[in-house]
Every structure is written in structure tokens, then in C-alpha cells.
N, C-alpha and C positions, 0 to 999 in steps of 0.2 A: 230893252232889258239891259241892265248894267250890273256887273258883279260888284259887291261891296268889298271893302278891304279884308273882310273875314271870309275865308273859304266856306262856301255853302250858304251864303246870304246874297240875295239879289234884290235890286229895286226894279220894279216894273212901272214904267211911265206910259200910260195909255194915250192914244190919240183921242182927244175929246172933240166931238163935233157939236158945236154950240151955235145957236141962233136965238132969235127973239122968243121962240117957243120953249127953249130949255136946252138940254144937252143929251147926248148919247155917247156911250163908249163901250168897248168890249172889256169887261172887268177881268175875266179869267179865261185864258185860252190854253188848255193843257197841251195841245199839239205844238204851239209855239214855245211853250215853256220847255217841253222835252227837246225840241230842236236846238234851243239856245243853251239850256243847262245840262242836257244829257240825261235828265231824270224824268221818269213817268210819275205824275202826281195823281193818285186816286183819292178822291174825297170820301172820307168815312164819316165825317161829322161837320156840321156848320154851326157856329155859335155867334152870339152877339153879346157885347157888354156896353153899358152906358156908364159914364163917369162924370162927376162934378169937377170943376176946375181945381187943379192942385192934387188930384188923386194920382198916386203912383202905384201901378200894379206890376208885380214881378219882383224879381227875375225868375220866371217860371221855365221849367224844363221837365222832360219825362225820361225815365230809364231807357237806355238803349242796350239791347233790343227791347221792344220794337221802336222806341222813340216816338216822337210825334212831330212831323214837319208841319209848318203852318204857312198859310198864305193869308196875309192880313192887310186890311185897309181901313181907313176912317171914312165912314159914309156920311157922318154929320159932325160938324165942328172940326177941331184940329187936335193933334197929339204930337208930342215929342217922343218918337218911337226909337227904342234902343235894342240892338242885337249885341249879345255878350258871348264871347268865346269862352266857354267853361269846360271845354274838352281837354282832359289831361293829355299831355304829350303833343298838343297842337303848337305849331310855330307862333300862333297869335294868342295863346292862352292868356286869359286875364284882360285882353283888350276888348274894346267895344266900339260901336259905330252908331251914330244917331242920324235919323232921317225924319223930317217933318212929314206927317201924313195928314191930309185934310180933304175937305169936301170941295175944294177948288181945283187943285192939281190932280186929285184922284189917283195918286200913285199907290202901289201896293208893295209889300215885301214878301219874298219867299225866304223862309227861315228853315233850314234843313235840320234833321235830327241831331241832337247833341248840343245845339246852340241854345243859349238862354234868351228869353224875350221879356221886355218890360216896356212900359210907356207911362208918360205923364199927360193927363188931360190938360189942354191949354184953354179950352172953352167950356161953356156950360153945356152939360148933357152930350159930351163927345161920345159918338156911337161907333164902336169898333166891330168889324165883321171878320170872323176867322173861318177859313176853310182848313180842316185838319186831316192829316193822312191816317190817323188812328182815332178811335173814340176815347173819350175821357175815362181814365181809370185811376181813381184816387190813390190806390196803393202804389202806383208807378209815378205819381206826380211829386215834384219837389220844387223848392224855392230857395234862392240865395238872396241875401239882404241887398236890396237896390241902393241903399244909402251907405254901403260899405266904402269907407274912406280910401281903402287900397285900390278900389276900382276907379274912384274919382269921377263918377258921372256927374256933370254939372246940371242937376235937375233945375228946370227953369221956374222954380217956385220957392218962396221963402219958407213955408211950412208944409212939407209934403204930408199928405193924408194916406195912410196905409191901412189895409185890413189887419185884424189881429194876427192872422197867419203870416202875412208878409212882414209885419213889424217884428215878429218873433223869429224870423228866418235867420239861419246861420250866416256868418260872413263867408266869403269865398274860401279863405284859408281853412276855416272850420269845416266847411262842407267837403273840402279836399281831404282833410284829416279823418273825417268820418267815412270816407269812401263813397260819398253820394254822387260824385260827378262822373259823367260818361267819359269814356276814353275816345281820343281822336281817331284811333285805328278802328274801333268798333263802329263809331258814328259814320265814318267814311265808307266802310264796308256796307253798312245797312242802307245808306242813302244811295249807293250805287245800285 
């Protein structure tokens, strides 16, 4: 497990035991997660999404409290996965970090409450698995425009495909002006 450059985001690289029969790995170990990150992760919901090449999903986040921490991996295909610091008052506000998640390396990301999450499918039928600390509640869910020039995320696709909701999402500055973004202080308190 290694911390990313954004506080509250971690990459988990499993040991994959592979031979001619296939492979085995421990995908989720909450005891080791707590030991390394200092947080206890209770799974309240598990979700799957499949995406065609070039689909960009996000930047999604939930109100804090309660927020929604996510533990994500790509179980089929590959994605360009991005964590965005949208927490007002954070020393890394507006910054992002990308990690390739795929069905070869089998890495996962822990994304704590208050951080934004997005990804771009790099392969056909990329399948993402999410473990979430809270159940989905539409009234608490928000999105920031993933194609925001101010964020400058270099999506690895010429023509990104977005859902109508994601395409109509506000820019980060507009979401800030509307008071939609979580605060760094509240997110850190809640994830502790």
C-alpha cells in the first residue's frame, strides 16, 4: 500500500500468485488497510460498472457528512483512474493524480470521503468494482465536470463520451461558488 500525493488516497498493489492454472490474490483486506491507513473501512455497498472505450465517468463525490469512501479496482480490461482533491481548504485543492487500473496488475485505490473520483475506459467493456462505505443516496451525490480545462486532466481519448449528467456537470469553480464542495476539515474529521 502506498499513499498517493493527495492525502486520503492510497494505491493497493496486491501480490498476485499466478501459474499455468490462472491467478489468485487477496483483493480486500480491511485489517491491513486499517493497519496502514489508520482507518476502519466498513463496506455498506458493492457496485459494478462496465464501460466502452473512451467513456469518461465522473468526477463523482458525495456530501460530507457522511461522504462515501470508495475502494475501487478494474476487474476486466483497463482504465485511466483519477482521484481529484475537491476539498475546500485542502493544501492540494484542485490537484489530481491518475493511476492505471487493469486486470493484469490488479491494483486498487482507496479514495476517502471528500475526494472526487473519475475514470476513462481504455478497453472494450472495462469492468469496475466498487466497495463503498455508504449506500448510494442520489440526494447527496454530486459531480464536477471531468473535462474542466482548469483541472487539466489529460484524458487518454480524443473524443470523451460522457453521460448527460456528467456532461452537464459544473466546472470546479462553479461547484465551489454554489457551495457544493466538501470541506477539507469536515472530510478529515469524518474519515478519521
